[in-house]
Each structure stands twice: as structure tokens, then as C-alpha cells.
Backbone as CSV, one residue per row, in Angstrom:
resi,resn,N_x,N_y,N_z,CA_x,CA_y,CA_z,C_x,C_y,C_z
1,MET,54.763,-5.065,28.751,54.070,-4.306,27.744,54.314,-4.907,26.360
2,GLU,55.501,-5.418,26.197,55.874,-6.012,24.914,55.050,-7.265,24.633
3,THR,54.790,-8.050,25.646,54.016,-9.267,25.445,52.557,-8.947,25.142
4,LEU,52.053,-7.858,25.739,50.663,-7.450,25.492,50.478,-7.019,24.044
5,SER,51.454,-6.335,23.486,51.355,-5.889,22.099,51.462,-7.048,21.110
6,THR,52.021,-8.168,21.509,52.082,-9.332,20.623,50.902,-10.277,20.843
7,VAL,50.416,-10.371,22.080,49.332,-11.293,22.390,47.975,-10.704,21.984
8,LEU,47.787,-9.414,22.173,46.493,-8.770,21.878,46.093,-8.913,20.409
9,PRO,46.990,-8.686,19.438,46.574,-8.912,18.045,46.225,-10.366,17.755
10,ILE,46.910,-11.291,18.395,46.610,-12.706,18.188,45.209,-13.013,18.717
11,ILE,44.895,-12.500,19.898,43.555,-12.692,20.467,42.500,-12.055,19.570
12,LEU,42.764,-10.860,19.068,41.814,-10.183,18.172,41.625,-10.972,16.878
13,TYR,42.684,-11.536,16.315,42.586,-12.337,15.092,41.755,-13.604,15.339
14,ILE,41.984,-14.222,16.494,41.220,-15.437,16.823,39.740,-15.102,16.994
15,LEU,39.436,-14.034,17.732,38.043,-13.630,17.939,37.373,-13.209,16.626
16,THR,38.119,-12.521,15.779,37.581,-12.124,14.477,37.299,-13.350,13.618
17,SER,38.206,-14.327,13.656,37.999,-15.567,12.893,36.768,-16.307,13.395
18,LEU,36.600,-16.382,14.727,35.418,-17.024,15.298,34.134,-16.283,14.896
19,LEU,34.195,-14.968,14.929,33.028,-14.177,14.545,32.664,-14.398,13.075
20,VAL,33.655,-14.466,12.210,33.396,-14.720,10.788,32.800,-16.105,10.601
21,ILE,33.322,-17.097,11.307,32.795,-18.462,11.190,31.349,-18.517,11.684
22,ILE,31.076,-17.867,12.808,29.710,-17.847,13.339,28.766,-17.138,12.364
23,LEU,29.201,-16.040,11.778,28.364,-15.329,10.805,28.112,-16.169,9.557
24,ILE,29.095,-16.929,9.123,28.912,-17.796,7.957,27.895,-18.887,8.273
25,VAL,27.997,-19.492,9.461,27.052,-20.537,9.855,25.637,-19.953,9.946
26,LEU,25.507,-18.802,10.575,24.187,-18.156,10.673,23.634,-17.787,9.292
27,GLY,24.501,-17.353,8.401,24.072,-17.043,7.039,23.552,-18.269,6.310
28,ILE,24.231,-19.391,6.472,23.796,-20.643,5.839,22.450,-21.081,6.408
29,LYS,22.299,-20.990,7.734,21.021,-21.358,8.345,19.904,-20.420,7.881
30,LEU,20.218,-19.155,7.735,19.232,-18.192,7.253,18.810,-18.510,5.826
31,ILE,19.750,-18.892,4.987,19.433,-19.262,3.606,18.532,-20.490,3.577
32,ARG,18.820,-21.486,4.418,17.970,-22.685,4.476,16.564,-22.337,4.951
33,THR,16.486,-21.457,5.948,15.172,-21.057,6.462,14.374,-20.318,5.396
34,ILE,15.015,-19.458,4.660,14.332,-18.726,3.592,13.870,-19.682,2.502
35,ASP,14.669,-20.687,2.185,14.247,-21.690,1.196,13.008,-22.443,1.672
36,LYS,12.973,-22.799,2.960,11.796,-23.483,3.497,10.561,-22.589,3.447
37,VAL,10.738,-21.317,3.758,9.621,-20.373,3.704,9.132,-20.211,2.271
38,ASN,10.043,-20.161,1.320,9.650,-20.067,-0.089,8.872,-21.296,-0.535
39,ASP,9.314,-22.475,-0.107,8.591,-23.709,-0.438,7.191,-23.689,0.163
40,LEU,7.082,-23.228,1.398,5.783,-23.132,2.055,4.871,-22.142,1.330
41,ALA,5.422,-21.010,0.928,4.633,-20.014,0.206,4.175,-20.563,-1.148
42,ASP,5.040,-21.294,-1.841,4.650,-21.906,-3.112,3.529,-22.911,-2.914
43,ASP,3.606,-23.687,-1.838,2.566,-24.672,-1.533,1.231,-23.977,-1.258
44,VAL,1.276,-22.888,-0.520,0.046,-22.137,-0.229,-0.551,-21.575,-1.516
45,VAL,0.289,-21.066,-2.386,-0.203,-20.510,-3.659,-0.862,-21.607,-4.493
46,LYS,-0.265,-22.795,-4.528,-0.859,-23.904,-5.283,-2.218,-24.279,-4.722
47,LYS,-2.331,-24.333,-3.406,-3.598,-24.710,-2.790,-4.669,-23.642,-3.003
48,VAL,-4.279,-22.395,-2.954,-5.242,-21.311,-3.199,-5.690,-21.351,-4.653
49,ASN,-4.777,-21.601,-5.567,-5.147,-21.682,-6.979,-6.076,-22.860,-7.251
50,SER,-5.919,-23.937,-6.492,-6.820,-25.074,-6.683,-8.228,-24.749,-6.202
51,LEU,-8.376,-23.783,-5.305,-9.693,-23.386,-4.810,-10.333,-22.277,-5.644
52,ASN,-9.617,-21.752,-6.629,-10.167,-20.665,-7.444,-11.451,-21.073,-8.152
53,SER,-11.521,-22.296,-8.648,-12.733,-22.731,-9.345,-13.910,-22.795,-8.379
54,PHE,-13.664,-23.262,-7.161,-14.724,-23.313,-6.144,-15.235,-21.910,-5.836
55,PHE,-14.306,-20.964,-5.663,-14.721,-19.600,-5.372,-15.430,-18.973,-6.573
56,GLY,-15.028,-19.339,-7.771,-15.716,-18.843,-8.962,-17.150,-19.341,-9.021
57,ILE,-17.350,-20.606,-8.695,-18.708,-21.166,-8.673,-19.544,-20.492,-7.595
58,MET,-18.958,-20.298,-6.417,-19.689,-19.633,-5.331,-20.037,-18.198,-5.718
59,ASP,-19.145,-17.516,-6.404,-19.411,-16.158,-6.846,-20.558,-16.132,-7.844
60,MET,-20.570,-17.084,-8.777,-21.641,-17.150,-9.759,-22.983,-17.434,-9.072
61,ILE,-22.993,-18.342,-8.107,-24.227,-18.671,-7.396,-24.742,-17.461,-6.624
62,THR,-23.861,-16.750,-5.947,-24.303,-15.575,-5.190,-24.798,-14.475,-6.121
63,ASP,-24.174,-14.337,-7.288,-24.659,-13.357,-8.258,-26.068,-13.710,-8.738
64,LYS,-26.301,-14.983,-9.017,-27.632,-15.418,-9.472,-28.672,-15.211,-8.375
65,LEU,-28.334,-15.557,-7.141,-29.269,-15.358,-6.033,-29.551,-13.879,-5.801
66,SER,-28.545,-13.062,-5.945,-28.736,-11.618,-5.800,-29.645,-11.082,-6.891
67,PHE,-29.431,-11.548,-8.116,-30.281,-11.129,-9.233,-31.724,-11.566,-8.997
68,LEU,-31.917,-12.804,-8.529,-33.246,-13.324,-8.251,-33.930,-12.533,-7.138
69,SER,-33.218,-12.236,-6.081,-33.814,-11.477,-4.984,-34.137,-10.047,-5.414
70,ASP,-33.299,-9.448,-6.263,-33.602,-8.109,-6.778,-34.879,-8.117,-7.612
71,LYS,-35.021,-9.124,-8.453,-36.231,-9.227,-9.272,-37.466,-9.427,-8.390
72,LEU,-37.348,-10.248,-7.376,-38.458,-10.514,-6.472,-38.853,-9.239,-5.727
73,VAL,-37.889,-8.511,-5.235,-38.175,-7.266,-4.527,-38.797,-6.251,-5.479
74,ASP,-38.300,-6.161,-6.699,-38.878,-5.234,-7.674,-40.326,-5.587,-7.995
75,SER,-40.616,-6.877,-8.165,-41.987,-7.275,-8.492,-42.933,-7.013,-7.322
76,VAL,-42.482,-7.285,-6.097,-43.321,-7.008,-4.928,-43.540,-5.507,-4.782
77,ALA,-42.514,-4.716,-5.005,-42.646,-3.267,-4.897,-43.588,-2.730,-5.966
78,SER,-43.495,-3.247,-7.175,-44.393,-2.770,-8.228,-45.829,-3.204,-7.945
79,LEU,-46.033,-4.386,-7.391,-47.374,-4.851,-7.025,-47.975,-3.949,-5.945
80,ILE,-47.200,-3.632,-4.953,-47.687,-2.737,-3.891,-47.987,-1.359,-4.456
81,THR,-47.141,-0.883,-5.345,-47.376,0.424,-5.965,-48.667,0.413,-6.773
82,LYS,-48.914,-0.642,-7.528,-50.144,-0.737,-8.311,-51.371,-0.757,-7.412
83,VAL,-51.301,-1.446,-6.300,-52.438,-1.503,-5.377,-52.740,-0.111,-4.831
84,PHE,-51.728,0.611,-4.435,-51.959,1.941,-3.883,-52.389,2.928,-4.947
85,ILE,-51.911,2.787,-6.173,-52.332,3.696,-7.242,-53.797,3.448,-7.571
86,ARG,-54.261,2.217,-7.576,-55.664,1.915,-7.848,-56.560,2.524,-6.777
87,LYS,-56.131,2.433,-5.517,-56.933,3.032,-4.443,-56.995,4.547,-4.611
88,ASP,-55.864,5.154,-5.007,-55.853,6.599,-5.211,-56.756,6.992,-6.378
89,LYS,-56.765,6.211,-7.457,-57.618,6.511,-8.604,-59.086,6.381,-8.229
90,ARG,-59.438,5.365,-7.430,-60.823,5.193,-7.000,-61.271,6.365,-6.144
91,LYS,-60.375,6.826,-5.267,-60.723,7.969,-4.424,-60.923,9.213,-5.273
92,ASP,-60.086,9.403,-6.310,-60.214,10.562,-7.190,-61.525,10.496,-7.975
93,GLU,-61.901,9.293,-8.444,-63.130,9.139,-9.215,-64.336,9.380,-8.319
94,ASN,-64.302,8.936,-7.112,-65.403,9.141,-6.180,-65.535,10.601,-5.776
95,ASN,-64.440,11.316,-5.714,-64.471,12.734,-5.338,-65.010,13.584,-6.475
96,GLU,-64.884,13.179,-7.684,-65.342,13.977,-8.829,-66.771,13.804,-8.985
């Protein structure tokens, strides 16, 4: 029993030391991995920022096309409305 009380703390100290060393190594690897992820995220941000001008141009083009199509639809709708109003006026004049 006496030997167990002297050997058990030594075994616990050794295992605790190994656990601390393993945790330190894992912590260092985790820090390196996080640094790599940060570098990758910075690279992605730079590439996205370089495409901002392209997306701005595409946005401007789509806005212009939308404006043009709205004007075209409005003019066609007003033309159709004028045609039907003229027919209605002719019918009213003929009925009187």
C-alpha cells in the first residue's frame, strides 16, 4: 500500500505533464491554422474588392436596360390606350 501511495502521484504527474504538452502542441497548431484561415479570408476579400468595379458596371447597365424597357412598355401601353380611346370616341359620335 505504501508503494502505491508513492507511485500513483508520480504516474499522475507524468500523465498531467504529457497532457499539458499535448495541449500546448494542439494550441500552437490551432493558432497556425487560424492564421492560415485569416490569410485566406484576406485574399478572398481582396479578390471580391477587385470585382466591385465590374459589378458596379453591370449594375449600371442593368439599370439602364430596365429604364429603357420601362419606357418602351409605357409607350406601347399609351399607344394601345390611344387606339382604343379613338375607337370609343368614334362609337360615341356615331351613336349621337
